[in-house]
DSSP file (Angstrom, degrees, kcal/mol; ACC not computed):
  #  RESIDUE AA STRUCTURE BP1 BP2  ACC     N-H-->O    O-->H-N    N-H-->O    O-->H-N    TCO  KAPPA ALPHA  PHI   PSI    X-CA   Y-CA   Z-CA
    1    1 A M              0   0    0      0, 0.0     2,-0.4     0, 0.0    35,-0.0   0.000 360.0 360.0 360.0 130.5   57.9   39.1  -46.6
    2    2 A A        -     0   0    0      2,-0.0     2,-0.3     0, 0.0     0, 0.0  -0.831 360.0-155.6 -97.9 134.7   55.6   37.6  -44.0
    3    3 A L        -     0   0    0     -2,-0.4     4,-0.1     2,-0.1    33,-0.0  -0.828  19.4-133.5-110.9 151.7   56.4   34.1  -42.8
    4    4 A R  S    S+     0   0    0     -2,-0.3     2,-0.3     2,-0.1    -1,-0.1   0.486  88.9  45.8 -83.8   0.5   54.0   31.7  -41.3
    5    5 A R  S    S-     0   0    0      0, 0.0     2,-0.3     0, 0.0    -2,-0.1  -0.946  93.7 -95.6-139.8 159.3   56.3   30.8  -38.4
    6    6 A Q        -     0   0    0     -2,-0.3     2,-0.5     1,-0.0    -2,-0.1  -0.553  36.0-143.4 -74.8 136.1   58.5   32.7  -36.0
    7    7 A V        -     0   0    0     -2,-0.3     2,-0.2    -4,-0.1    -1,-0.0  -0.909  18.8-169.2-107.5 125.3   62.1   33.0  -37.1
    8    8 A R    >   -     0   0    0     -2,-0.5     3,-2.0     1,-0.1     4,-0.4  -0.691  37.4-109.1-109.2 164.0   64.8   32.8  -34.4
    9    9 A S  G >> S+     0   0    0      1,-0.3     3,-1.7    -2,-0.2     4,-0.5   0.845 116.5  66.2 -59.8 -31.2   68.5   33.5  -34.4
   10   10 A V  G 34 S+     0   0    0      1,-0.3    20,-0.8     2,-0.2    -1,-0.3   0.611  91.1  63.2 -69.3  -9.2   69.1   29.8  -34.0
   11   11 A D  G <> S+     0   0    0     -3,-2.0     4,-1.6    19,-0.2    22,-0.4   0.600  85.0  76.3 -84.7 -11.5   67.6   29.2  -37.5
   12   12 A V  H <> S+     0   0    0     -3,-1.7     4,-2.6    -4,-0.4     5,-0.3   0.962  93.3  48.2 -67.1 -49.5   70.3   31.2  -39.2
   13   13 A I  H  X S+     0   0    0     -4,-0.5     4,-2.7     1,-0.2     5,-0.2   0.923 111.8  48.3 -60.6 -44.4   73.1   28.5  -39.0
   14   14 A P  H  > S+     0   0    0      0, 0.0     4,-2.0     0, 0.0    -1,-0.2   0.889 112.8  50.3 -62.4 -34.8   70.8   25.6  -40.3
   15   15 A T  H  X S+     0   0    0     -4,-1.6     4,-2.5    16,-0.3    -2,-0.2   0.911 112.1  45.7 -70.6 -42.8   69.7   27.8  -43.2
   16   16 A I  H  X S+     0   0    0     -4,-2.6     4,-1.8     2,-0.2     6,-0.2   0.890 112.0  52.1 -67.4 -39.5   73.3   28.8  -44.2
   17   17 A A  H  X>S+     0   0    0     -4,-2.7     5,-2.9    -5,-0.3     4,-0.5   0.907 110.2  48.6 -61.6 -38.9   74.3   25.2  -43.9
   18   18 A Y  H ><5S+     0   0    0     -4,-2.0     3,-1.7    -5,-0.2    -2,-0.2   0.976 111.8  49.4 -58.3 -56.0   71.4   24.2  -46.2
   19   19 A L  H 3<5S+     0   0    0     -4,-2.5    -1,-0.2     1,-0.3    -2,-0.2   0.786 113.9  44.1 -55.6 -31.3   72.3   26.8  -48.7
   20   20 A L  H 3<5S-     0   0    0     -4,-1.8    -1,-0.3    -5,-0.2    -2,-0.2   0.468 112.9-118.5 -92.2  -3.3   76.0   25.8  -48.8
   21   21 A G  T <<5 +     0   0    0     -3,-1.7    -3,-0.2    -4,-0.5    -2,-0.1   0.827  63.6 148.3  65.3  35.2   75.1   22.1  -49.0
   22   22 A L      < -     0   0    0     -5,-2.9    -1,-0.2    -6,-0.2     2,-0.1  -0.652  55.7 -95.3 -93.9 154.0   76.8   21.4  -45.7
   23   23 A P        -     0   0    0      0, 0.0    -1,-0.1     0, 0.0     3,-0.1  -0.429  46.2-103.1 -67.9 146.9   75.8   18.7  -43.2
   24   24 A M        -     0   0    0      1,-0.1   -11,-0.0    -2,-0.1     0, 0.0  -0.527  40.9-110.8 -70.4 125.2   73.5   20.0  -40.4
   25   25 A P    >   -     0   0    0      0, 0.0     3,-0.9     0, 0.0    -1,-0.1  -0.303  20.5-130.6 -56.2 143.3   75.6   20.4  -37.1
   26   26 A E  T 3  S+     0   0    0      1,-0.2    -2,-0.1    -3,-0.1     0, 0.0   0.854 102.3  47.9 -65.5 -35.7   74.6   18.0  -34.6
   27   27 A Q  T 3  S+     0   0    0      2,-0.0    -1,-0.2     0, 0.0     2,-0.1   0.346  81.7 124.9 -87.6   3.4   74.1   20.4  -31.7
   28   28 A V    <   -     0   0    0     -3,-0.9   -17,-0.1     1,-0.1   -18,-0.0  -0.406  40.8-168.0 -74.5 144.9   72.0   22.9  -33.7
   29   29 A E        +     0   0    0    -19,-0.2    -1,-0.1    -2,-0.1   -18,-0.1   0.716  61.3  67.8 -97.9 -22.4   68.6   23.8  -32.2
   30   30 A G        -     0   0    0    -20,-0.8     2,-0.3   -21,-0.1   -19,-0.2  -0.058  69.4-131.3 -92.1-170.2   67.0   25.7  -35.0
   31   31 A G        -     0   0    0     -2,-0.0   -16,-0.3     0, 0.0     2,-0.2  -0.891  33.6 -75.9-139.4 170.0   65.8   24.7  -38.4
   32   32 A V        -     0   0    0     -2,-0.3     2,-1.8   -18,-0.2     3,-0.2  -0.482  35.8-134.0 -68.4 132.1   66.0   25.8  -42.1
   33   33 A I    >>  +     0   0    0    -22,-0.4     3,-1.0    -2,-0.2     4,-0.6  -0.520  38.6 165.4 -84.7  67.9   63.9   28.8  -42.9
   34   34 A Y  G >4  +     0   0    0     -2,-1.8     3,-1.4     1,-0.2    -1,-0.2   0.868  68.4  59.0 -59.1 -37.3   62.6   27.2  -46.1
   35   35 A E  G 34 S+     0   0    0      1,-0.3    -1,-0.2    -3,-0.2    -2,-0.1   0.799 100.2  56.7 -56.8 -35.3   59.7   29.8  -46.4
   36   36 A A  G <4 S+     0   0    0     -3,-1.0     2,-0.4     3,-0.0    -1,-0.3   0.628  88.0  92.4 -76.6 -13.6   62.2   32.7  -46.5
   37   37 A L    <<  -     0   0    0     -3,-1.4     4,-0.1    -4,-0.6    -3,-0.0  -0.645  68.2-147.5 -85.1 133.1   64.0   31.3  -49.5
   38   38 A V  S    S+     0   0    0     -2,-0.4    -1,-0.1     1,-0.3     3,-0.1   0.887 100.3  23.6 -64.2 -36.9   62.8   32.4  -53.0
   39   39 A D  S >  S-     0   0    0      1,-0.1     3,-1.9    -3,-0.0    -1,-0.3  -0.887  70.2-169.9-133.5  96.3   63.7   29.0  -54.3
   40   40 A P  T 3  S+     0   0    0      0, 0.0    -1,-0.1     0, 0.0    -2,-0.1   0.675  91.0  57.7 -64.0 -14.5   63.7   26.3  -51.5
   41   41 A N  T >> S+     0   0    0      1,-0.2     4,-2.4     2,-0.1     3,-0.8   0.139  70.3 132.2 -96.7  22.7   65.4   23.9  -54.0
   42   42 A W  H <>  +     0   0    0     -3,-1.9     4,-3.3     1,-0.3     5,-0.3   0.841  66.3  54.6 -46.8 -50.8   68.4   26.4  -54.5
   43   43 A P  H 3> S+     0   0    0      0, 0.0     4,-1.9     0, 0.0    -1,-0.3   0.914 114.1  41.1 -55.7 -45.2   71.1   23.7  -54.0
   44   44 A L  H <> S+     0   0    0     -3,-0.8     4,-2.1     2,-0.2    -2,-0.2   0.887 116.0  49.8 -68.8 -38.5   69.6   21.5  -56.8
   45   45 A T  H  X S+     0   0    0     -4,-2.4     4,-2.7     1,-0.2     5,-0.2   0.948 113.6  46.0 -68.3 -45.1   68.9   24.5  -59.0
   46   46 A E  H  X S+     0   0    0     -4,-3.3     4,-2.4    -5,-0.2    -2,-0.2   0.867 110.6  52.0 -62.5 -35.5   72.4   25.8  -58.6
   47   47 A L  H  X S+     0   0    0     -4,-1.9     4,-2.5    -5,-0.3    -1,-0.2   0.912 112.5  46.8 -67.0 -44.2   73.9   22.4  -59.2
   48   48 A A  H  X S+     0   0    0     -4,-2.1     4,-2.5     2,-0.2     5,-0.2   0.910 112.3  50.6 -65.0 -43.6   71.8   22.2  -62.5
   49   49 A R  H  X S+     0   0    0     -4,-2.7     4,-1.9     2,-0.2    -2,-0.2   0.937 114.1  44.1 -60.9 -47.2   72.9   25.8  -63.5
   50   50 A R  H  X S+     0   0    0     -4,-2.4     4,-2.3     2,-0.2    -2,-0.2   0.889 111.9  51.8 -70.4 -38.2   76.5   25.0  -63.0
   51   51 A S  H  X S+     0   0    0     -4,-2.5     4,-2.5     2,-0.2    -2,-0.2   0.920 110.2  49.7 -61.0 -46.0   76.4   21.7  -64.7
   52   52 A A  H  X S+     0   0    0     -4,-2.5     4,-1.8     1,-0.2    -2,-0.2   0.909 111.6  49.3 -60.7 -41.2   74.7   23.3  -67.8
   53   53 A A  H  X S+     0   0    0     -4,-1.9     4,-1.1    -5,-0.2    -1,-0.2   0.896 109.7  50.4 -69.0 -38.9   77.4   26.0  -67.8
   54   54 A A  H  X S+     0   0    0     -4,-2.3     4,-1.0     1,-0.2     3,-0.3   0.881 107.6  54.6 -64.7 -36.9   80.2   23.4  -67.6
   55   55 A S  H  < S+     0   0    0     -4,-2.5     3,-0.4     1,-0.2    -2,-0.2   0.877 105.8  52.2 -59.7 -40.1   78.7   21.5  -70.5
   56   56 A R  H  < S+     0   0    0     -4,-1.8    -1,-0.2     1,-0.2    -2,-0.2   0.768 109.1  50.8 -68.1 -27.2   78.7   24.6  -72.7
   57   57 A M  H  <        0   0    0     -4,-1.1    -1,-0.2    -3,-0.3    -2,-0.2   0.675 360.0 360.0 -84.4 -18.1   82.4   25.1  -71.9
   58   58 A A     <        0   0    0     -4,-1.0    -1,-0.2    -3,-0.4    -2,-0.2   0.460 360.0 360.0 -75.7 360.0   83.4   21.6  -72.8
């Protein structure tokens, strides 16, 4: 996969925080690597998937 911007090691923590739905650490220097994600809306997609699964179990 080719990205339009350079990815640095400081981008890893913000990306992991984003994927886990955690707040961004204040002292972080990098940014989320949105381009590298197949689904940039993954947290919302996963929430919808889990909500639908929970509804089926009720």
